[in-house]
N, C-alpha and C positions, 0 to 999 in steps of 0.2 A: 671540465665539469665541476671540478672540486670548489672553484670559486665562486660558481654561480650562485644567486640569492636563491633562497628556499624557503624556510619558514620565518617570515618577516613580520614587523608589527603591522605595516600597512596591510599587509595580505590577510592577517588575523583580523583586522578590523572589517576589511571587506568582505571576507567570509563571513563574519557575523552578521554583516548587513543581509547578504543574500540569504543566510541560514533563516532569519526571521520572517523574510518574505516568503521564501516557499514553505516554511514550517506551517504558516498561516493557510497557504494555498492547499497544501495537503491534508491539514486538519478539515477544511471544509470539504474539500473532495472525496475523503475518506467517510466522512458522516454522510454525505449525500448519496453517493453511490456505492460505498464499500471497496473504492479502489484507490490507490495512490500513486504517484509518478516518481519516477528516478530524476533527480534534479541536478546529476552530474553533468550532462551535456549543455543544458542552457547555462549552468554555473560556468563552465568552462569558457564560453562564449563571452559572457557578461564580464568575466574576469579579464579575459584578454581585451575587451573592448575598452574596460576603465585603466588598466595597468599600463596600456599602450601609453597614456598621457604622463607617466612617470618614467624618470630614467632608470637604467638598469633592470626593467622588468625581464623575467626569463621564464623559459617553459617550466622549470620546476616551480617557481613562485605560483604562476597560473594553476598548476597541478595542485598545490597547496590549498588555494583558495577553493578550487571545486571539491577537494577531499573534505574540506571542512563544512563546505555548503551542503554537500550530498547528504548529510546526516539528517536533513530536513525532509528528504525522500522518504526516509525510513523510520526514523524516531516518532514521528507524527503518527505512524500506524498503530501506536499505543491506545488511540482513540477507538480501536475494534474492540476494546472491552471497557475503558473506564466509563462511558457513559452509562452503563450496566448499573453503576451505583446510584445514579438518579433514577433509573428506571424502576428498581426495587424499593425506592424512597428512603434508603440509608443515608445519601448525602442529599442536599438541597441545592448546592452549588459545588464547585471545584476547589477545594482547600488548596492555596497556592504553594504552601510549603511541602505538604505531603505530595501534591502531583510533582513539582519540581523535584523532590528527593527520590521517588521511586522510579522517575523517568531519566533522571542523570546518573544515578547509582546502577541502574540495570543496563542503561545504554553503554556506561563506561566499562561494566563486566562485559558487554558484548564485544567491545573493542579488544578486550584482554584475553577473552576466551578463543578468538579467532586469530591472533597472533600464531600459536603453535601450529595453525594449519595453513599458513602461507607457503611454506616450501612444498606442502603435498599438493594442495588445490590450486595455486597460483603458478608456481616456478616449474614445478614437475608434471603438472596436468595439461591435459589437451582440452579441457572445458573450454568453451568460446567466449563467456564473459561479454556478451554483445554490447551492454552499455558501456563497461570499462573499456574495451577496444575502440568503441566508437568516440569515446572522450579522448582517448590517447591520441586518435586520428586528428581529431579538431585542434587539440593541443600543438602537436606536430605541424599540421598546416599552418597556424597562427604565429608559431614562434620559431620553427626551425629555421626560417630564411626570411631576409629583410627585404626581397626583392618586391618589384611592384605588383607582380601577379599573386604573389602569397599574401600580401597586405589586403588586395581587392578581395581574394576569396574569404578572409576574416571578416571584412566589412559587408559582404555579402550575406554571410552566415548570421550576423546580427540583424540585418534588414528580414531575412526570413523568420526570426524569432519574433521580429515586432509586427510584420506582416500578419502572422497567424495570432499573435497575442491581441492586436486591435481587432481583428474580425471576430473573435471569440468574445472578447469584451463588449463589443457592440450587440452582438445576438443573447449574451446573457443579460445584458441590460434591458432589452426588448423582452425577454422572457421573464425574468424574476423581477426586473424593475417595473418596467411599463405594462407587462404582462398583455401584450399584443399578439405574441405567438406562443405556441404550445411546445413544451419540451418532448412531445411523444404523442403517438396515437396508437389505437387498437381497434381491431373490427372483431367483435365477438359474435359467436352464433352457436347454436347446438345441433347435434345430430342425435335424435332421441332424447336422452337425458344427458348425455355427455356434453360437456362445454369444451369449446375450442375457442382460440384468438388467433387473430393475425396481427402482430404487434410490430411496431417501429420506434425507437427513440431517437430523439435529434440532438443529443448532447455532444458536442465538438470535442470536449475532454475525453469522452469514452471512445469516439472516433479515432482520436490520435492514440489513445491507449492500445486498440486494436491494431493499429498501423505499427506501433512498436513491438508488441508480441509476436505478430506474423502469423502467417496463414494456417500453420499446423495448430497452435493454441487457439486460433479463432474458430476454426472448424471444430475442435474438441469442444470449445464452449458451447458452440451451437449443437453439438450433439447432445449435451447434456440438457440444454435447453429444449430440445425434441423430445428427450426422455421425460422430462418434468411435464411439458404442457402439450405433447403429442401423445403421450401414453399414460403417465400416472394421473394428471388432473382429469383426462375424460373417463379414464377407467374408475376412478373414486367417485366422481361426480355422478356416474351412471348407476351406482350401488347406492346411494344415499337420497333420502328425501330432503330437498332443499326448498328455503321459503320462495315460492313462485313470484313473490312482491319484491323481492330483492333483486337486484341487478345480477347480471351475469358476472360482471367484473368483480362486484363485491363477494359473491359466493366462491367464485374460483380462486380469488386471492386468500380467502380464509382458509381454503382447502390447502392452498400452498403453504401458508404460514402454519397451521396446525399440524401438518402430515407431511407433504412432500419435501419440504425444506429440511426435514431430518433425514431423508434420504440422501441429500446432498452433503449432510453434515458427517454420515457414515462413510460415504465415498471419500471426502476429503482426510477424514481421521486415518483410514487404511493406507491411503496414498502417503500421507506424512510418516506413518510408522514403517513403510515400506522404504521410503527414503532413508530414514534412520539406520535399517538393518545395512542397507547398502554402503553405508559409511563407517561402519565400524572398523574396517581394517585402515582406511587412511586417518581416522581419529588416533588410534593407536601408534600410526607412524609418526604423526603429528606430536603426539605427547613424547614419543621417544625422542624427537629431535630437540623438543624444547628442554626436557629434563638434563639431555645431554649436553646443553650449552652451560648448564651450572658448573660442569667439571671443567670446561674449557674457558671459562669466563676469564679467569686470572693468569691463563696461559700467554705465552709470546707470540701466538699466532695472529697475524694481521688479517683481520675481516674485512673485506671489500665494502666501501661505503654502501653499495646497492643491496648490500646483505645484511646491514645491521638493523635488527628489531630493537625495540625496548629490552633492556637486558632484564634477565629473570628475576633479579632482586627488585628491580624497580616494578616490575609486573605483580609481584607477590606483595610489595608494600601497598601499591594502589588497590590491589584486591582485598587486602585485609580492611583497609580504610571503607571501601565500598561496602563489605561486609557489615562493618559496624554501622555505617548510615542506614543500612537496610533495616538491621535489628532495631534500631531506633526510631526508624520510620514505621514499621510493622508494629511495634508497642505502642507508639502513639496512636495508631490506627484501632488496636486492639483495646487500648485503655478506655476508650469511650463507650465500650460495649457493657461496662458493669460487670464483667466477670472476675473472679478472684485473680490475686496476683500470680498464684501457682498456675492455674489454668491459662492465664494470659501468657505467660511465659513459655508454656508449652507450646501453645499455639503459634507464638511468635517463632521459635525454634524450629519447629515443624514446618512452617510456612517458608521460611528464609531457607533452610536446608533444601527444601523440595526445589525452590526457585534457582538456588545455585546450581544443584545437580542435573536438573531437567534443563536449565538454561545452557549449561555447556553442550548438552546432547543436541538440543535444537539448534545451537549455533551451527554446529557442522551441517546439519541438515539444510539450513537455510542458505548457509554459505554455497553447498554443492549447487542447491537449485538456482541461486542468483547466477553462479557460473555456468548453467545449462540453458537458462531462459531468460535471464536477466531479473534485476531487482523489482522492477515493476510487476512481474508474473511469478515472484517467488511465492511459497506457500504459506505466508504469515497467517492466515486465516485457518488453514489447517491444523497448524502449529497449535494456535490458541484453542480450538475445539479440543485436540488432544489434551491440552494441558488443563483447561477447565474442567474436563471430565474426570480426569485422574485426581486432581486436587479435591475436587468435590467429593469423589468417592472416599478420599483418604480423611477428610475432615468429618464425613459422615459417620465413619467408624470411630472417629474420636470423640465426635459429638454425642454418639450412643453412649460411649463407655463413661463419659463425665456428666452426662445429664444435661449437656448445651441444648440439646434439640427438643427438649420437654415444653418448652413454651414457642409461641409464634414469634418472640422477639428474638430468642436465641437462634431459632431456625433462619430467620431474616439475616441476623450477624454472620452465621456460617456461609450464608449465600454471598455475603459483602465480602468476607474475607477470601472466599474462593475466587471472586472476580478481581480484587486486589492483588492476590498472589499471581494471578494470571497475566494481571498487567506488567508485573515485574519481569514475568518471563518473556513477554511479547518485547519489551524494551531490550531484552539481551538479544533476542532473537533478531530483531529487526537491525540492529547495528552491526552485528556479525555479518549478517547478509550484505549490508552496504560496505562494510570494510574491506571484505575480500574482492568487491568489485573495484573498490578504489586503488587497492594495493596491485590489482592487474594493471590499472593505468599506470600506476607508479612504477610498476615493473617494465613496461614498455618505454616509458620515457626516461627511465633510468633515475628514479627519484630514490631518496634515501626513505627507507621503510620506517624507522623509528619516527622520524620527524612526520611523516603521514599519520602515524598512529597518534601523535600529540595533537596534530590537528583535528583529528577525529574526535578526541577526548574533549577539546574545546568546543567542538561543534555539538557534541551531546549536551553539554552544559547551557550554551547558548539557546539550542532547540527547546530544552526542557524549560527555559525561563518563559517561552512564549506560549507554550501548550496551554496551561491553565486559563490565562486571560482570553484566549481565544475561543476556547471551549465555552467559558461563561458568557462571551458575547453572543455565538451562535446559538446556545441554549436558550438565551432571553429572547433572541430574534425569532428563531423558528420553533424551537422546541425540539424534542426528540420523540420517536415511537414510544409510546408508553409513558412520557415524561414530560408533560406540557406545563410551563410555569405560569399560565394564565388561562382561564376557562373560556375566554372568547377569541382564542388564536385560530388562524386559518389552517385547518387540518391538511390542505392541500399542499402547503408549503413546509410541513414537518420534515425535518432531516430524518432519513429512515435508519440511519446507522444499523446497516442489516446484520454486521457481524456482532456488534455489540448486542443487538436484539437477539441473535441466535446464541450466544454465549450465556447471556441472561436466562434465556428459557431452559436452556440445558442446566445450568447450576439449580434454578429453581425447581426444575424437574426432579432432579436427583435428590434434593433434600425434602421434597413433599411427596416422594415416593410416586410421582406421576410421571416419571420419564417415558416418553413414547419410543421404548427400545424396539419395538416391531419395525418402525420405519429406519430407525439407525442401523438394526441387524440386516434389512433389506440392503440399505446403502453400503454397508461393509461387503456384504456378497457381491454387489454389482461393483464395487471398487476393485475387488480380488478379480474378477472376470475381466475387467478393463486392464489391469495389470498384467494379466497373462495374455491377453491380446497384445499389448504394446511389446511385451518381450518377445512374441512370435514375431512381430514385424520387424524387430530389430535384429534378430537372429537371421532374418530373411534379406537383411539389408535393404528394407523398405524405406523410401524416402519419406512416406507419410508415417507419423507416430501417432500413439493415442494417448497423451499424458492424463493420468487418473485425477491429477488436481484440478486440471482444465475442465474437465468434465464435471467433477464436482461444483466447481463454481458455476457451470452453466445451469446445474440443477437447482441451487439454492439463491441465485440471483433472478430477480424478474425479467422478463423478455425485454422490457423498455429499457433495461441496462445493458443486456447482452447482445441485443440487435445491432446498436451503433459498433460495438466492439467487434462483431464479427463483420460489418461493412468496412470498417477500418483495415482489418486484416484482409479484406478481398482486395481493397484499393493497393496494399502493399504488394500481394500478390501480382495486381494487373502492371502496377508501375515497373517491376522487377522484370516481368515476363515481357513486357514492352520494350523494355531496354536490351534484353539479350536476344529476343527473337527478331523484332523489326529492325534493331540497329545493329545486332550481330557483335554486342559487347559482352564479355564474360563477366562472372561476378569478379574476378580478378582485376579488372581493367579499371584504369583511371576515371573513365567516363561513367562507368557502372557506380563507382565509390562515390563519384561527385553527385549524381542523382539521389543516390540512396541517403546520402549525408544532408543532402538540401531538404529532402521529405521528412527526415527525422528532426530536423531543426523547426521545420514549420509545424509539425505536430507537437513538439516541445511548447512552442509559442502559443497553439490552441489550447493546450492543458493550463498554462500559466494563466493566459487571458482569462478563461472562464472560472478558474478558481479564484483568482485576485478578486474579480467583480463579485463573486460570491460573498467573501469576506467584507468588502466595502458595503455592500448592499445590507449585510447584517448590522454594521454599525448604524446605517441610516435607520433601518426598522427599529433598532435599540432606542436612538435618540427620538424617533417619531412615538413609539409606544410611550417612553419615559415622560414625554410632555402632554401625554393625553391623546395622541393623534392614532393614526390608523396603523396598522401592521402592514399595509400595503401603500404607502405615502406616495408613491410615483405611478400607481395603477392608472392605465388608460382604457381599461377593458370596458367600463360603461361608455365611454365615447365610442369605442368601436362597435358596440353593440347596437348603439343609436345610428351610427354610420351605415352599418351593414344589415341590421335588422336580422330576424331569423335566428338559427342556432349560433349563437357565439363560440361555442366549444368548436365546433365544425369549422368556423373561420378562422380560429386560432390554429387549429390542427392543419388546415391547408396551407395558411401561411408558413407556419414551422417546417412542413414538408417541403415547400417551395425553396426557402431560405437554405434548408439542409442540403438539397440537391445541387443547388447553385454552388455552394462552399466547397462540395466534394468534386464537382467537375474543377473548381478553380485551384483547389489542391492539387490535382493530378497534373493540371496545365502547368502550374508554376513548377511544380517537381520536375516534370519532364523538360522544362525550359532550360534546364542545366546542360542538356545534350547539345544545345545550339552554342553552347561557349567554347 
């Protein structure tokens, strides 16, 4: 194994190419629905498919490619906060160098912070790391043997991703390009004054996300959705006088945005804090191991290749360099505000120190949750909510002391600084979340940890280069909630950016002393109850658990987003139950793993296909608008209306429902077809 290729130039180039594609996909998906996906599995398959044409390709080289490319699935989560700077009017676009610097330096700190946790959370831990283990299985299947059967399995895996990608791309074009089918439907009704809805979303990317997170998280999200829309919205709507001329949807969504969503924020906040408390001991153990290596670094003890992390001296050198870059980046951000030099530097040091300390703590929390439920379902949103709340309160105290908040401009600047600081923390959290997942894959395929860590550092830089341009393209094509570049844009096509909207609302509410603390406190209490229930279920060895983070997501995401996630989770449960019950295969059997792997690859393809078309459509719209055309240049909706007549929306919704059901059936049938082989 020592002579095998591992970190190679061709692998770095291929990894960078995949990183660019998946970063663009994830930025779009995150802005549209508030979710991103882990790109480790599709990156592993693509890497194997490409490198097989080159001589000497190895499992370790493929692992390095997927390690680097998987940074796309996590660093792009920084878009959960950055659009807020446009929503408050502080930025008019995304400055390339500032965005690059905060993403790259924060992401590289995330790599460094997670290194001391490798022994405790990866090597010695029983955490499942679902995506890391799945990626390792794919790499082993594709590279461990050169026989015909293994080669065919690798080729079939690529076909499954292409199958999902093509279907999702076609549906996305019909939905967002031609606009002949709807992306969701809802039936609204009242009982007295209480407003209810029966919703269903048709997003294939969300369907696939639901499959990957599994039935427990899917049910938990559904429970959160029921709490919000089965109880909170009906109760609140029954106690208020709303405009009878307004639509039920408009009224209910207003209540959700201004009140109920903050219940979800409180639930997510306490769930994230609970996670941090449970990780104090492993964090301390990891630090002891890391600092202990300083003493043994110069000893003659031979460390096995599979246990070699980046040396402590290298870690410290890179960390210091990243801190210097962050100091420069924050000073550049603050200097535009017009505050005095002394105040500017005090704010810079406060923000960077806060990002550094909190970043290390959330690195542990996100790493733990990635190991428990996977990168795609880890609590990045909850971490961001906690971070933006704490830094806003800190800056509120500083601002009142130095008079910064005496003017509207000063208050707006403080809000912007809180969001910018939170973006640095999210960059740290997202990459530490991804790094431990990748290190698990490397541990299983016997990779060299320090080489993986170098690949991740490279991935951070490449991903950071892409984020600002893609954000600008999407902003000019669709606009964000509360931030529209042109007055004549189609509001139905606006990217919701739910996390960025939520965090911006929290920061603005704190600085304006208009924070809806009542709803947040209710959310905190609700989250505490859910955590207690989950602990009781765990102590009784119950198979079903109730993760508070998933419940919180169900509360503050709209049902058109959460329903396809639940359906995807239901499909996951049905497929696995069918294999185990009808065919007598245990979860440890090769046949079971083959079906599960095939379904995961189809799901990955559906996510990538929908996301990539979203980015491509954004480019088409920007070109159309910039040349004086429509922001729906491919729309066939008028033709569809003249063809069918009547209610165009109803026709689009029925077509969308039909296509969605057919694809769900095709998904299940193709996944189960692996049983016949």
